[in-house]
BALOBA-1460 file (C-alpha; in Angstrom, 3 decimals):
// residues 393
<rec num="1" residu="m" x="70.173" y="110.652" z="58.981"/>
<rec num="2" residu="l" x="71.001" y="112.684" z="62.373"/>
<rec num="3" residu="p" x="73.564" y="111.846" z="64.254"/>
<rec num="4" residu="d" x="72.833" y="109.885" z="67.249"/>
<rec num="5" residu="f" x="75.535" y="112.467" z="69.915"/>
<rec num="6" residu="f" x="73.575" y="114.917" z="67.978"/>
<rec num="7" residu="a" x="69.843" y="113.541" z="68.450"/>
<rec num="8" residu="v" x="71.057" y="112.741" z="72.357"/>
<rec num="9" residu="e" x="72.061" y="116.079" z="72.362"/>
<rec num="10" residu="v" x="69.007" y="117.859" z="71.459"/>
<rec num="11" residu="i" x="66.507" y="115.383" z="73.974"/>
<rec num="12" residu="a" x="69.072" y="117.145" z="76.873"/>
<rec num="13" residu="l" x="68.002" y="120.814" z="75.169"/>
<rec num="14" residu="f" x="64.773" y="119.966" z="75.058"/>
<rec num="15" residu="l" x="63.863" y="118.377" z="78.383"/>
<rec num="16" residu="a" x="66.612" y="120.718" z="79.953"/>
<rec num="17" residu="a" x="64.189" y="123.936" z="79.096"/>
<rec num="18" residu="a" x="61.083" y="122.182" z="80.233"/>
<rec num="19" residu="a" x="62.171" y="121.230" z="83.433"/>
<rec num="20" residu="g" x="63.629" y="124.635" z="83.984"/>
<rec num="21" residu="w" x="59.937" y="126.311" z="82.327"/>
<rec num="22" residu="y" x="58.131" y="123.591" z="85.090"/>
<rec num="23" residu="f" x="59.862" y="124.066" z="87.948"/>
<rec num="24" residu="a" x="60.054" y="128.543" z="87.422"/>
<rec num="25" residu="r" x="55.764" y="127.925" z="86.958"/>
<rec num="26" residu="r" x="55.901" y="125.800" z="90.461"/>
<rec num="27" residu="s" x="58.870" y="128.617" z="92.057"/>
<rec num="28" residu="p" x="56.862" y="129.762" z="95.946"/>
<rec num="29" residu="s" x="57.695" y="133.308" z="94.577"/>
<rec num="30" residu="r" x="55.532" y="133.283" z="91.815"/>
<rec num="31" residu="p" x="51.693" y="133.541" z="92.567"/>
<rec num="32" residu="l" x="49.300" y="130.331" z="92.104"/>
<rec num="33" residu="t" x="48.683" y="131.265" z="88.647"/>
<rec num="34" residu="p" x="47.356" y="128.955" z="85.502"/>
<rec num="35" residu="p" x="50.539" y="127.834" z="83.816"/>
<rec num="36" residu="k" x="50.635" y="129.225" z="80.253"/>
<rec num="37" residu="p" x="51.479" y="126.961" z="77.466"/>
<rec num="38" residu="l" x="55.694" y="126.734" z="75.804"/>
<rec num="39" residu="n" x="55.014" y="129.072" z="73.332"/>
<rec num="40" residu="l" x="54.585" y="127.223" z="69.297"/>
<rec num="41" residu="e" x="57.729" y="129.406" z="68.526"/>
<rec num="42" residu="y" x="60.484" y="127.447" z="71.143"/>
<rec num="43" residu="f" x="59.380" y="124.059" z="69.361"/>
<rec num="44" residu="e" x="59.540" y="125.531" z="65.711"/>
<rec num="45" residu="g" x="62.965" y="126.355" z="67.018"/>
<rec num="46" residu="l" x="63.728" y="122.650" z="68.480"/>
<rec num="47" residu="n" x="62.667" y="121.342" z="64.782"/>
<rec num="48" residu="f" x="64.875" y="123.676" z="63.435"/>
<rec num="49" residu="v" x="68.201" y="122.485" z="65.347"/>
<rec num="50" residu="l" x="66.855" y="118.802" z="64.730"/>
<rec num="51" residu="n" x="67.149" y="119.251" z="61.208"/>
<rec num="52" residu="e" x="70.498" y="121.301" z="61.424"/>
<rec num="53" residu="e" x="69.499" y="124.397" z="60.022"/>
<rec num="54" residu="s" x="71.296" y="126.358" z="62.530"/>
<rec num="55" residu="d" x="70.446" y="130.055" z="61.126"/>
<rec num="56" residu="k" x="67.125" y="129.598" z="61.804"/>
<rec num="57" residu="a" x="67.156" y="127.991" z="64.664"/>
<rec num="58" residu="l" x="69.233" y="130.956" z="65.734"/>
<rec num="59" residu="e" x="67.030" y="133.686" z="65.060"/>
<rec num="60" residu="v" x="63.696" y="131.464" z="66.444"/>
<rec num="61" residu="f" x="65.385" y="131.445" z="69.420"/>
<rec num="62" residu="l" x="66.186" y="135.190" z="69.347"/>
<rec num="63" residu="r" x="62.893" y="136.370" z="68.819"/>
<rec num="64" residu="l" x="62.086" y="134.096" z="71.911"/>
<rec num="65" residu="v" x="64.446" y="135.503" z="74.844"/>
<rec num="66" residu="e" x="63.073" y="138.766" z="74.742"/>
<rec num="67" residu="v" x="59.556" y="137.408" z="74.786"/>
<rec num="68" residu="d" x="59.578" y="134.646" z="77.414"/>
<rec num="69" residu="d" x="61.468" y="134.866" z="80.451"/>
<rec num="70" residu="d" x="61.415" y="131.152" z="80.770"/>
<rec num="71" residu="t" x="63.943" y="130.424" z="77.950"/>
<rec num="72" residu="i" x="66.904" y="131.678" z="78.972"/>
<rec num="73" residu="e" x="67.993" y="128.695" z="79.785"/>
<rec num="74" residu="t" x="67.651" y="127.140" z="76.278"/>
<rec num="75" residu="h" x="69.957" y="129.859" z="75.160"/>
<rec num="76" residu="f" x="73.104" y="128.951" z="77.318"/>
<rec num="77" residu="a" x="72.172" y="125.579" z="76.494"/>
<rec num="78" residu="l" x="71.762" y="126.317" z="72.573"/>
<rec num="79" residu="g" x="74.996" y="128.668" z="73.293"/>
<rec num="80" residu="a" x="76.629" y="125.328" z="74.220"/>
<rec num="81" residu="l" x="75.644" y="123.559" z="71.725"/>
<rec num="82" residu="y" x="77.025" y="125.624" z="69.321"/>
<rec num="83" residu="r" x="80.056" y="125.906" z="70.582"/>
<rec num="84" residu="r" x="80.710" y="122.242" z="70.049"/>
<rec num="85" residu="r" x="79.273" y="122.149" z="67.188"/>
<rec num="86" residu="g" x="82.641" y="124.726" z="66.254"/>
<rec num="87" residu="e" x="79.486" y="127.456" z="65.328"/>
<rec num="88" residu="v" x="81.324" y="130.574" z="67.039"/>
<rec num="89" residu="t" x="80.077" y="133.048" z="65.749"/>
<rec num="90" residu="l" x="75.903" y="131.628" z="66.479"/>
<rec num="91" residu="s" x="76.909" y="131.034" z="69.828"/>
<rec num="92" residu="i" x="78.819" y="134.955" z="70.515"/>
<rec num="93" residu="r" x="75.254" y="136.136" z="68.658"/>
<rec num="94" residu="v" x="73.217" y="133.993" z="71.091"/>
<rec num="95" residu="h" x="75.208" y="135.144" z="74.205"/>
<rec num="96" residu="e" x="75.621" y="138.371" z="73.496"/>
<rec num="97" residu="n" x="71.533" y="138.509" z="72.673"/>
<rec num="98" residu="i" x="71.300" y="137.564" z="76.146"/>
<rec num="99" residu="i" x="73.786" y="139.992" z="77.814"/>
<rec num="100" residu="a" x="71.418" y="143.341" z="76.169"/>
<rec num="101" residu="r" x="68.449" y="142.350" z="77.742"/>
<rec num="102" residu="p" x="67.868" y="145.362" z="80.449"/>
<rec num="103" residu="g" x="66.708" y="144.133" z="83.429"/>
<rec num="104" residu="l" x="69.117" y="140.527" z="83.426"/>
<rec num="105" residu="q" x="70.055" y="139.129" z="86.738"/>
<rec num="106" residu="t" x="72.792" y="139.154" z="87.719"/>
<rec num="107" residu="g" x="73.113" y="135.580" z="88.609"/>
<rec num="108" residu="h" x="72.184" y="135.018" z="84.290"/>
<rec num="109" residu="r" x="74.465" y="138.123" z="83.396"/>
<rec num="110" residu="e" x="77.360" y="136.612" z="84.926"/>
<rec num="111" residu="h" x="76.516" y="133.502" z="83.149"/>
<rec num="112" residu="a" x="76.106" y="135.225" z="80.048"/>
<rec num="113" residu="l" x="79.241" y="136.786" z="80.257"/>
<rec num="114" residu="f" x="81.406" y="133.774" z="81.263"/>
<rec num="115" residu="a" x="80.431" y="132.289" z="78.314"/>
<rec num="116" residu="l" x="81.008" y="134.824" z="75.854"/>
<rec num="117" residu="g" x="84.350" y="134.813" z="76.629"/>
<rec num="118" residu="e" x="84.851" y="131.073" z="76.198"/>
<rec num="119" residu="d" x="83.570" y="131.533" z="72.860"/>
<rec num="120" residu="y" x="85.537" y="134.379" z="72.398"/>
<rec num="121" residu="f" x="88.876" y="132.068" z="73.976"/>
<rec num="122" residu="r" x="87.489" y="129.453" z="71.463"/>
<rec num="123" residu="a" x="87.507" y="131.136" z="67.932"/>
<rec num="124" residu="g" x="90.659" y="132.897" z="69.386"/>
<rec num="125" residu="l" x="89.962" y="136.335" z="70.094"/>
<rec num="126" residu="f" x="92.085" y="136.164" z="73.411"/>
<rec num="127" residu="d" x="91.948" y="139.786" z="73.522"/>
<rec num="128" residu="r" x="88.276" y="140.076" z="73.859"/>
<rec num="129" residu="a" x="88.329" y="136.752" z="76.218"/>
<rec num="130" residu="e" x="91.342" y="137.964" z="78.672"/>
<rec num="131" residu="e" x="88.670" y="141.458" z="79.267"/>
<rec num="132" residu="l" x="85.998" y="139.506" z="80.036"/>
<rec num="133" residu="f" x="87.387" y="136.877" z="82.536"/>
<rec num="134" residu="k" x="89.114" y="139.532" z="84.097"/>
<rec num="135" residu="r" x="86.633" y="141.393" z="84.792"/>
<rec num="136" residu="l" x="84.368" y="138.294" z="85.722"/>
<rec num="137" residu="a" x="87.907" y="137.173" z="87.949"/>
<rec num="138" residu="n" x="87.376" y="140.610" z="90.158"/>
<rec num="139" residu="g" x="84.621" y="138.858" z="93.068"/>
<rec num="140" residu="s" x="81.875" y="137.339" z="90.713"/>
<rec num="141" residu="g" x="80.491" y="133.983" z="91.307"/>
<rec num="142" residu="r" x="82.428" y="132.811" z="87.943"/>
<rec num="143" residu="s" x="85.526" y="133.756" z="89.193"/>
<rec num="144" residu="l" x="87.275" y="130.145" z="89.626"/>
<rec num="145" residu="g" x="86.283" y="129.285" z="86.083"/>
<rec num="146" residu="a" x="87.893" y="132.233" z="85.070"/>
<rec num="147" residu="l" x="90.925" y="132.881" z="86.357"/>
<rec num="148" residu="r" x="91.266" y="128.594" z="85.544"/>
<rec num="149" residu="y" x="91.102" y="130.147" z="81.744"/>
<rec num="150" residu="l" x="93.098" y="133.403" z="82.503"/>
<rec num="151" residu="l" x="96.043" y="130.966" z="83.094"/>
<rec num="152" residu="r" x="95.339" y="128.374" z="79.960"/>
<rec num="153" residu="l" x="94.891" y="131.756" z="77.652"/>
<rec num="154" residu="y" x="98.408" y="133.480" z="79.841"/>
<rec num="155" residu="e" x="100.223" y="129.931" z="79.118"/>
<rec num="156" residu="q" x="99.159" y="130.010" z="75.678"/>
<rec num="157" residu="q" x="100.076" y="133.460" z="75.180"/>
<rec num="158" residu="g" x="103.580" y="132.765" z="77.387"/>
<rec num="159" residu="e" x="102.500" y="135.895" z="79.252"/>
<rec num="160" residu="w" x="104.550" y="134.480" z="81.960"/>
<rec num="161" residu="m" x="104.081" y="136.466" z="84.823"/>
<rec num="162" residu="d" x="100.308" y="137.239" z="84.015"/>
<rec num="163" residu="a" x="100.607" y="133.649" z="84.417"/>
<rec num="164" residu="i" x="102.361" y="133.166" z="87.900"/>
<rec num="165" residu="g" x="99.640" y="136.199" z="88.765"/>
<rec num="166" residu="a" x="96.612" y="134.444" z="87.993"/>
<rec num="167" residu="y" x="98.178" y="130.983" z="89.275"/>
<rec num="168" residu="e" x="98.740" y="132.131" z="92.729"/>
<rec num="169" residu="r" x="94.992" y="133.426" z="92.844"/>
<rec num="170" residu="l" x="93.722" y="130.345" z="92.198"/>
<rec num="171" residu="k" x="95.611" y="128.474" z="94.073"/>
<rec num="172" residu="y" x="93.719" y="130.553" z="97.602"/>
<rec num="173" residu="l" x="90.588" y="129.375" z="96.064"/>
<rec num="174" residu="v" x="91.049" y="125.813" z="95.513"/>
<rec num="175" residu="s" x="93.978" y="123.379" z="95.004"/>
<rec num="176" residu="p" x="96.296" y="123.904" z="91.877"/>
<rec num="177" residu="e" x="95.405" y="121.123" z="89.167"/>
<rec num="178" residu="y" x="98.563" y="121.126" z="88.156"/>
<rec num="179" residu="p" x="100.671" y="121.955" z="90.936"/>
<rec num="180" residu="t" x="104.378" y="122.074" z="88.922"/>
<rec num="181" residu="a" x="103.061" y="124.679" z="87.181"/>
<rec num="182" residu="i" x="104.168" y="127.731" z="88.903"/>
<rec num="183" residu="a" x="107.404" y="126.024" z="89.157"/>
<rec num="184" residu="h" x="107.600" y="126.141" z="84.941"/>
<rec num="185" residu="y" x="106.821" y="129.916" z="84.967"/>
<rec num="186" residu="y" x="109.514" y="130.318" z="87.168"/>
<rec num="187" residu="c" x="111.746" y="128.089" z="84.200"/>
<rec num="188" residu="e" x="110.396" y="130.084" z="80.950"/>
<rec num="189" residu="l" x="111.176" y="132.825" z="82.870"/>
<rec num="190" residu="a" x="114.604" y="131.635" z="83.424"/>
<rec num="191" residu="e" x="115.256" y="130.293" z="79.923"/>
<rec num="192" residu="q" x="114.508" y="133.220" z="78.040"/>
<rec num="193" residu="q" x="117.316" y="135.548" z="80.497"/>
<rec num="194" residu="r" x="119.468" y="132.486" z="79.584"/>
<rec num="195" residu="q" x="119.483" y="132.326" z="76.213"/>
<rec num="196" residu="a" x="119.442" y="136.522" z="75.916"/>
<rec num="197" residu="g" x="122.954" y="135.887" z="77.843"/>
<rec num="198" residu="n" x="121.551" y="137.090" z="81.090"/>
<rec num="199" residu="l" x="122.945" y="134.292" z="83.928"/>
<rec num="200" residu="a" x="122.919" y="136.124" z="86.657"/>
<rec num="201" residu="a" x="119.409" y="136.663" z="86.123"/>
<rec num="202" residu="a" x="117.470" y="132.903" z="84.807"/>
<rec num="203" residu="r" x="119.043" y="132.327" z="88.437"/>
<rec num="204" residu="e" x="117.094" y="134.127" z="89.716"/>
<rec num="205" residu="w" x="114.557" y="132.637" z="88.424"/>
<rec num="206" residu="l" x="115.843" y="129.430" z="88.856"/>
<rec num="207" residu="h" x="116.323" y="129.824" z="93.126"/>
<rec num="208" residu="r" x="112.414" y="131.137" z="92.647"/>
<rec num="209" residu="v" x="111.666" y="127.528" z="91.445"/>
<rec num="210" residu="r" x="113.968" y="126.015" z="94.784"/>
<rec num="211" residu="a" x="111.371" y="127.317" z="97.086"/>
<rec num="212" residu="e" x="108.201" y="125.742" z="94.824"/>
<rec num="213" residu="q" x="109.321" y="122.628" z="93.630"/>
<rec num="214" residu="k" x="112.620" y="120.474" z="95.880"/>
<rec num="215" residu="h" x="114.080" y="118.649" z="93.312"/>
<rec num="216" residu="f" x="112.179" y="120.040" z="90.406"/>
<rec num="217" residu="p" x="114.048" y="118.386" z="87.366"/>
<rec num="218" residu="r" x="113.482" y="121.137" z="84.772"/>
<rec num="219" residu="s" x="115.452" y="123.637" z="86.706"/>
<rec num="220" residu="a" x="118.322" y="121.314" z="87.166"/>
<rec num="221" residu="l" x="118.388" y="121.076" z="83.176"/>
<rec num="222" residu="l" x="118.587" y="124.299" z="83.154"/>
<rec num="223" residu="r" x="121.577" y="124.841" z="85.929"/>
<rec num="224" residu="a" x="123.330" y="122.711" z="84.156"/>
<rec num="225" residu="d" x="122.808" y="124.533" z="80.907"/>
<rec num="226" residu="i" x="124.003" y="127.038" z="82.351"/>
<rec num="227" residu="a" x="126.814" y="125.387" z="84.412"/>
<rec num="228" residu="l" x="128.061" y="124.783" z="80.996"/>
<rec num="229" residu="a" x="128.135" y="127.460" z="79.489"/>
<rec num="230" residu="e" x="129.954" y="128.992" z="82.311"/>
<rec num="231" residu="a" x="132.229" y="126.270" z="81.770"/>
<rec num="232" residu="d" x="131.640" y="124.722" z="85.374"/>
<rec num="233" residu="a" x="131.292" y="121.029" z="83.552"/>
<rec num="234" residu="e" x="131.588" y="119.150" z="87.162"/>
<rec num="235" residu="l" x="128.890" y="120.855" z="88.280"/>
<rec num="236" residu="a" x="126.744" y="120.234" z="85.174"/>
<rec num="237" residu="v" x="127.947" y="116.868" z="85.541"/>
<rec num="238" residu="r" x="126.784" y="116.129" z="89.226"/>
<rec num="239" residu="l" x="122.973" y="118.248" z="88.270"/>
<rec num="240" residu="c" x="122.771" y="115.758" z="85.265"/>
<rec num="241" residu="r" x="123.327" y="112.731" z="87.201"/>
<rec num="242" residu="r" x="120.814" y="114.000" z="90.108"/>
<rec num="243" residu="v" x="118.404" y="114.399" z="87.388"/>
<rec num="244" residu="v" x="118.930" y="110.852" z="86.423"/>
<rec num="245" residu="e" x="118.455" y="109.870" z="89.953"/>
<rec num="246" residu="l" x="115.355" y="111.591" z="91.035"/>
<rec num="247" residu="h" x="113.807" y="111.211" z="87.126"/>
<rec num="248" residu="p" x="115.432" y="108.248" z="84.760"/>
<rec num="249" residu="h" x="112.499" y="108.310" z="82.471"/>
<rec num="250" residu="l" x="114.266" y="112.176" z="81.966"/>
<rec num="251" residu="l" x="117.449" y="110.418" z="80.786"/>
<rec num="252" residu="p" x="116.796" y="111.152" z="76.740"/>
<rec num="253" residu="l" x="117.078" y="115.394" z="77.964"/>
<rec num="254" residu="v" x="119.632" y="114.471" z="80.565"/>
<rec num="255" residu="l" x="122.391" y="112.862" z="78.256"/>
<rec num="256" residu="p" x="122.877" y="114.707" z="75.789"/>
<rec num="257" residu="r" x="124.037" y="117.798" z="78.604"/>
<rec num="258" residu="f" x="125.434" y="114.681" z="80.346"/>
<rec num="259" residu="m" x="128.167" y="113.825" z="77.713"/>
<rec num="260" residu="l" x="128.983" y="117.733" z="76.671"/>
<rec num="261" residu="a" x="129.886" y="117.716" z="80.600"/>
<rec num="262" residu="l" x="131.566" y="114.625" z="80.154"/>
<rec num="263" residu="r" x="134.037" y="115.695" z="76.975"/>
<rec num="264" residu="a" x="134.987" y="118.971" z="78.524"/>
<rec num="265" residu="t" x="136.382" y="117.804" z="82.548"/>
<rec num="266" residu="q" x="139.426" y="115.677" z="83.027"/>
<rec num="267" residu="s" x="138.299" y="114.366" z="85.591"/>
<rec num="268" residu="e" x="139.036" y="110.438" z="85.754"/>
<rec num="269" residu="a" x="135.830" y="110.030" z="89.268"/>
<rec num="270" residu="i" x="133.997" y="111.627" z="86.734"/>
<rec num="271" residu="a" x="133.505" y="109.377" z="83.591"/>
<rec num="272" residu="s" x="134.200" y="106.007" z="85.312"/>
<rec num="273" residu="a" x="130.796" y="107.187" z="88.223"/>
<rec num="274" residu="f" x="129.529" y="107.266" z="84.113"/>
<rec num="275" residu="q" x="131.089" y="103.922" z="83.624"/>
<rec num="276" residu="a" x="129.186" y="102.316" z="86.481"/>
<rec num="277" residu="w" x="125.933" y="102.997" z="84.756"/>
<rec num="278" residu="l" x="126.769" y="100.929" z="81.930"/>
<rec num="279" residu="q" x="128.008" y="98.081" z="84.634"/>
<rec num="280" residu="a" x="124.256" y="98.568" z="86.498"/>
<rec num="281" residu="a" x="121.150" y="95.378" z="85.383"/>
<rec num="282" residu="p" x="121.245" y="94.544" z="81.954"/>
<rec num="283" residu="a" x="117.387" y="96.419" z="82.398"/>
<rec num="284" residu="r" x="119.483" y="99.771" z="83.029"/>
<rec num="285" residu="r" x="121.891" y="98.966" z="80.569"/>
<rec num="286" residu="a" x="119.126" y="98.798" z="77.825"/>
<rec num="287" residu="d" x="117.808" y="102.258" z="78.866"/>
<rec num="288" residu="i" x="120.461" y="103.732" z="78.723"/>
<rec num="289" residu="a" x="120.864" y="102.622" z="74.760"/>
<rec num="290" residu="y" x="116.668" y="103.246" z="74.262"/>
<rec num="291" residu="a" x="117.021" y="106.459" z="75.853"/>
<rec num="292" residu="a" x="121.170" y="107.528" z="74.237"/>
<rec num="293" residu="i" x="119.016" y="106.467" z="70.636"/>
<rec num="294" residu="v" x="116.675" y="108.342" z="71.203"/>
<rec num="295" residu="a" x="118.915" y="111.330" z="72.760"/>
<rec num="296" residu="g" x="120.141" y="111.698" z="68.691"/>
<rec num="297" residu="l" x="123.913" y="109.449" z="70.376"/>
<rec num="298" residu="e" x="123.333" y="106.087" z="68.452"/>
<rec num="299" residu="t" x="126.452" y="106.873" z="67.344"/>
<rec num="300" residu="e" x="128.671" y="107.051" z="71.162"/>
<rec num="301" residu="p" x="130.964" y="103.687" z="71.796"/>
<rec num="302" residu="f" x="128.850" y="103.165" z="75.273"/>
<rec num="303" residu="v" x="125.669" y="102.865" z="72.915"/>
<rec num="304" residu="v" x="127.064" y="99.343" z="71.103"/>
<rec num="305" residu="e" x="128.037" y="98.334" z="74.978"/>
<rec num="306" residu="c" x="124.264" y="98.345" z="75.750"/>
<rec num="307" residu="l" x="122.442" y="97.825" z="72.632"/>
<rec num="308" residu="r" x="122.676" y="93.546" z="73.068"/>
<rec num="309" residu="d" x="120.928" y="94.096" z="75.874"/>
<rec num="310" residu="f" x="118.690" y="96.899" z="74.202"/>
<rec num="311" residu="i" x="117.518" y="93.658" z="71.546"/>
<rec num="312" residu="r" x="117.066" y="92.025" z="74.001"/>
<rec num="313" residu="l" x="114.864" y="92.971" z="75.703"/>
<rec num="314" residu="d" x="112.662" y="94.831" z="73.671"/>
<rec num="315" residu="p" x="109.830" y="92.636" z="72.445"/>
<rec num="316" residu="n" x="109.773" y="93.411" z="68.932"/>
<rec num="317" residu="l" x="113.936" y="93.569" z="68.453"/>
<rec num="318" residu="g" x="114.180" y="90.369" z="70.249"/>
<rec num="319" residu="e" x="112.042" y="88.247" z="68.168"/>
<rec num="320" residu="l" x="113.508" y="90.664" z="64.395"/>
<rec num="321" residu="v" x="116.904" y="91.480" z="65.165"/>
<rec num="322" residu="p" x="117.694" y="87.312" z="65.355"/>
<rec num="323" residu="a" x="115.861" y="86.496" z="62.211"/>
<rec num="324" residu="l" x="117.251" y="88.667" z="60.150"/>
<rec num="325" residu="a" x="121.592" y="89.295" z="61.534"/>
<rec num="326" residu="g" x="121.782" y="86.352" z="64.289"/>
<rec num="327" residu="e" x="121.472" y="86.322" z="67.782"/>
<rec num="328" residu="p" x="122.567" y="89.276" z="69.849"/>
<rec num="329" residu="a" x="125.173" y="87.587" z="72.006"/>
<rec num="330" residu="t" x="127.453" y="87.316" z="68.355"/>
<rec num="331" residu="l" x="127.011" y="90.297" z="66.669"/>
<rec num="332" residu="a" x="130.062" y="92.049" z="65.598"/>
<rec num="333" residu="v" x="130.447" y="95.364" z="66.887"/>
<rec num="334" residu="p" x="130.719" y="96.622" z="63.121"/>
<rec num="335" residu="q" x="126.995" y="95.436" z="62.951"/>
<rec num="336" residu="l" x="125.423" y="96.544" z="66.333"/>
<rec num="337" residu="t" x="126.653" y="100.438" z="64.996"/>
<rec num="338" residu="s" x="125.028" y="99.558" z="61.619"/>
<rec num="339" residu="l" x="122.001" y="98.792" z="64.356"/>
<rec num="340" residu="a" x="122.548" y="101.744" z="65.923"/>
<rec num="341" residu="g" x="122.321" y="104.116" z="63.846"/>
<rec num="342" residu="a" x="118.703" y="102.468" z="61.444"/>
<rec num="343" residu="l" x="117.180" y="102.631" z="65.168"/>
<rec num="344" residu="g" x="118.887" y="105.968" z="65.564"/>
<rec num="345" residu="r" x="116.476" y="106.761" z="61.495"/>
<rec num="346" residu="i" x="113.346" y="104.615" z="62.662"/>
<rec num="347" residu="f" x="113.220" y="107.010" z="66.406"/>
<rec num="348" residu="r" x="113.862" y="110.153" z="64.399"/>
<rec num="349" residu="r" x="110.399" y="109.483" z="62.246"/>
<rec num="350" residu="t" x="108.342" y="107.881" z="65.054"/>
<rec num="351" residu="q" x="106.317" y="109.871" z="68.524"/>
<rec num="352" residu="r" x="108.857" y="109.283" z="70.661"/>
<rec num="353" residu="y" x="107.584" y="110.455" z="73.758"/>
<rec num="354" residu="r" x="103.561" y="110.070" z="74.563"/>
<rec num="355" residu="c" x="101.309" y="112.086" z="77.208"/>
<rec num="356" residu="v" x="100.319" y="109.711" z="79.892"/>
<rec num="357" residu="e" x="97.130" y="112.566" z="80.120"/>
<rec num="358" residu="c" x="95.488" y="112.910" z="76.642"/>
<rec num="359" residu="g" x="97.954" y="109.554" z="74.354"/>
<rec num="360" residu="l" x="99.171" y="112.939" z="72.000"/>
<rec num="361" residu="g" x="102.376" y="111.512" z="70.336"/>
<rec num="362" residu="s" x="105.175" y="113.445" z="69.411"/>
<rec num="363" residu="a" x="108.698" y="113.005" z="68.075"/>
<rec num="364" residu="t" x="109.721" y="115.994" z="70.820"/>
<rec num="365" residu="h" x="109.101" y="116.347" z="74.026"/>
<rec num="366" residu="f" x="107.573" y="119.012" z="75.081"/>
<rec num="367" residu="w" x="107.275" y="119.913" z="79.350"/>
<rec num="368" residu="q" x="103.087" y="120.934" z="78.441"/>
<rec num="369" residu="c" x="101.160" y="119.143" z="76.772"/>
<rec num="370" residu="p" x="100.046" y="121.117" z="73.214"/>
<rec num="371" residu="g" x="96.868" y="118.766" z="73.197"/>
<rec num="372" residu="c" x="95.474" y="118.311" z="77.036"/>
<rec num="373" residu="r" x="97.944" y="121.002" z="78.447"/>
<rec num="374" residu="s" x="99.008" y="119.438" z="81.153"/>
<rec num="375" residu="w" x="102.097" y="119.665" z="82.568"/>
<rec num="376" residu="d" x="105.009" y="116.820" z="82.854"/>
<rec num="377" residu="g" x="102.595" y="114.570" z="80.934"/>
<rec num="378" residu="l" x="105.040" y="113.707" z="77.875"/>
<rec num="379" residu="s" x="107.142" y="110.532" z="78.609"/>
<rec num="380" residu="p" x="109.501" y="108.568" z="76.172"/>
<rec num="381" residu="v" x="107.485" y="105.726" z="74.057"/>
<rec num="382" residu="a" x="108.697" y="102.538" z="76.035"/>
<rec num="383" residu="r" x="110.788" y="101.318" z="73.977"/>
<rec num="384" residu="l" x="110.337" y="100.253" z="69.746"/>
<rec num="385" residu="e" x="107.015" y="100.380" z="68.603"/>
<rec num="386" residu="v" x="106.574" y="98.297" z="65.069"/>
<rec num="387" residu="v" x="102.638" y="98.951" z="64.598"/>
<rec num="388" residu="s" x="100.676" y="102.120" z="65.333"/>
<rec num="389" residu="r" x="98.307" y="101.990" z="68.129"/>
<rec num="390" residu="a" x="94.741" y="102.207" z="67.188"/>
<rec num="391" residu="s" x="94.474" y="106.029" z="68.510"/>
<rec num="392" residu="n" x="96.194" y="107.458" z="65.870"/>
<rec num="393" residu="l" x="95.315" y="104.713" z="62.618"/>
């Protein structure tokens, strides 16, 4: 039996085509001549679509586009339908056939080129997609959409210089969807230079970040990495502390660097500042324990100091641990150390981060979500999830 959602799409396709045919016949620019009936082959093609005979439907509609000018909008709808169903090869044939028509209106040609670019992008033919979108980005009626696709394409391929160029052009046309994106592009270039050992060039890219985004956490963490590489542990500590103050949800990313810096410095003032974190409210202590376990620091002594608060405040562990081992306040240090190690092993097998935009779960932190491609969307999962979310079943 035909799925309901597909039937709705086909009905919508028919209604759109019929409406286009009607209004085209009623256009003031046309002489008042008796309307001719819709081509019978059109209904034959719709029947093939309804019966999911895609190849037969395609052949019918490709014939129609050569015969009846009023069916071109139907072809655009059909191509989009094929693409949504994953039949990209058929969608490409539809749009290539439209482009090949002599005397095609400029608006229809640009529409067909843009749709063909979408087909190529969906099929992973990025070179062809880039060529079409670059062509459309230069003064066509589709320049805005073309620039957005170019940005996605450059991000996906890690071509950060090209991404910066597309972003700069796009922001003159519309407010950026993700205002922090260009700062991330600069950070990507800085990270490439840092890994290559060119720290001076990395710092130059990070200077550009400051011009785009103040107090940007990713650039601060990169500056901390550079400080550690240059044996400036005190600067790394200050940078890490600042990130935590402004962006506490990034604790799991900050703590490993913070611990490296603390071990490298002999400053008692800096060490005591870390102790001040542990003397804060129970909720802060619980957050520190959770972040440390997520970051793989569950064996650190300070985790044991915070673990009782973490267990008590967690809705799941607050019931499980007392039932199995006793009240957290009565647990000895060896028990707490063993429990922290067990939690660390559990967290490494589960989704520790989740995108607030699309809900994608990940065991690894990404600045850009691999699912929806949004920036800064991944945050640590709040506490331990004993039962999987319904969306992951």
